[in-house]
N, C-alpha and C positions, 0 to 999 in steps of 0.2 A: 335336663329341661334350662335352656342357655336365659339367662338373667338380661333383658334387653334395657336400652334406654327409651326413657317417655319422652323427653324432648327429641330423640332420634323420630320415634314412632310420630311425633307431632309434625314434625317436619318435614316428613313422607306424605301424611296425611294434607300439611298445607298446601305441598307441590305439587297432588292429583288435583286438590283443590281450585287451584292455581289456571292449572291446564283446561280444567273443564269450563272456568269462569272464562277464560281466554276465547273459548267458542263462541262468546255471547256478547265480546264487549269488544269494540274497535281498537285495541291499545298498540296494534301493530306488531305484535310477539313480543312485546314487553314483557305482558305476565305470563307467556310462555317460558321465555325464557328465564326468571324471577322460578317457574315453577320447576326447572329443570335443575336449577341450582339448589334449591332447598330438597328436592329428592336426593339428588346426589350427594349434598350435607348429610341428610337424615340417614340415605342407608349406609355411610361412613361410620356414622356416630352411634349406630343404633347397638353393634357389642363393642362399645369402647371400652369400659373396665373391664374387661375380660385377661385372662392370660393371654401369652403370645400365640400359640396357634387356633385361639378361635376368634382371630379378629377380622375383619370384613377384609375381601380382596379389594386392594383399590383398582386394578386395572378390569376386573370384572363390575363392579360399581363407572367406571368409565365408561366402557361399552355397553352398558343397559343403557346409562345415561344419551350415551351419543344415539344408541340404535333408537330409542324411542323420541328423542329431539328430530332425527330426521324423517322417522316415519310419522310425526304428527306434523312436520313441516309439508312434507309430500300429500297426505289430506288436507291440510287448512288451503295449500294451494290448490287442488283440484275442487275443492268447496267454492273457493274464491272464484275461478274459472268457471265452474257451471252458475254459479249467481249471476256472473255479467253475461252471459249467453242469451240472447233474446228469446222469446217464447216460441214453441216451435207446436204450436195449437191454437185453435181458436179458427176461423171464418175468413180470416184474413191473409192465410196463407194460402188460400185457393186462388187469389189474382194473379195470372200467367199462366197458370198451368193449363194443359189443353184436354179437351172433354170431348165426348164424341156426341151427338143430337138422337135423343130417341122418340118414340111416335108420341105425341101430344103437346109440343111446343118445350121437352123436358130435357137436359143434359146429363149425362154422366161422367163426372170428374170425381176421379180418387175416391170412388169405389160410392159414390153418393148420389142422387138424382137432382136435382135443381129446378126449376122455372127458370128460363130463359127468354132477356129481350136482346133483341139484333135489329142493327138498321136496315137489313136486308133479309128479307125471308129466308130461312132456314130448312134442310132436304132433311129426313132422315138418313143417318149414316155419316152425315158429313162432321167433319173434323172443324170445332171450334177452340179459342184460346178465349181463356175469361180476361176480361179489362178491368170489369167492378164488381164489387160486390154491392146489391141495393137491397139493406132487409132481406128477404128470403129467394131473393131471384138475383141471377146475375146479369150482370151485360157481357153480351160475347160478339164476337166477329169471324167471320169466317178466315182457316186459314189455306 
């Protein structure tokens, strides 16, 4: 059993905590960079006071830090890109779509039946385009 440095272990835990905190605080990566540095220093000093063959490999620590930082940056960039995209759900998304008139003045659009209002009378089977959403009915015009 190898004795470990408590300061190194504390730095590793601090680094993990900083990575998690950076997810919830808009620091633009400052906490992530600090967390990665703390983790790297903690991993290097984890088994610092041991004889020569039992030291921590610095190339391994650097490789782990770079891979973790790159994957963290990729995940955060994808999460931010997803956060910036407009909502793809909701009744507003139906405006501009085409549908087919069914019996009883109903219009079948995107797998849903809606009440339709139009300036001209609609016939069953006619294709229409949605102009606006008015409560639970659609304003349409013939295509």
